[in-house]
N, C-alpha and C positions, 0 to 999 in steps of 0.2 A: 498455534501461537498468533496468528491472524486474527483471530477474534479477542482472545484473551491478552494480547498485547499490544500488537501491532496498531489496530483501529483506536483502542483506546489512548493509546499516546498518541495518534496521530489529531485526535481530538482534543487532548489537554493540552499538546503544544500550539495549537491552535487559540485555544481558549486562552493560555498565556501571554502569547503575544498580543490579544485583544484587548485582556487586561492593562498588559504593558503600556499599550499605548492609549489607552483610556486614562492610567495613573498617571502617567510623565508625558503628555502630550510633545509638550515642549522640547523633550532629549531627544524622542524617537523621531519626530517629525521637523523639528527646527535644527538639528542637527544631524541629520540623513544617518541617524543608529535603526531606521525601521528598515533600512537595507541587509543590517545585520539578521533583521528577524527574517527577512525574505530568502535568506542566503540558509538559514536554518532552516527554514519550512523546504526548500529544496533540495538539501540535503536529507534532509528525512523523508520527503516523498521518493527521490533516488533510491536510496534504504528498502524501501517499503515495495517500491516496483520490481526491484531487482528481486527481492521475496519471491511475488507473485509470480512475476518469469518461471523463473528455478523452479518454482512448487508446479505450475504447470508443464515445464519440458519433462520433470520427476514423472509426472501424472500421464503424461499424452502416452508412452508406451502400453501401459494398463489400460487406458480407453480404447487404443487398439487391439490390444489381445481381446477384450471382451465383445467387442465389436466384432472381430473375425469367429470368435468361437459363437458369437449367435448367428451370424450369418450362416455359419455352416452347420448347426443348429437345424436351420430351417430350409437348407436344401436335404437334410437326411430325409425330413418328414415328406420330402415331395419324391 
């Protein structure tokens, strides 16, 4: 999901924000509408960060089990 949806979504969001500011600079920069674009980007970043943290929290026990199994295997050889 990260590579298929989230990273392209963040890229497209940033691209849309840049295009909007380039096409309508008076609206976004003159009337402080760029703050809405910043808020949207912050919400998107927070959602992405939450996803990544949850993914690694779920992955951490598997890594610990594999690490423990790997060290138990090396101790059996000695």
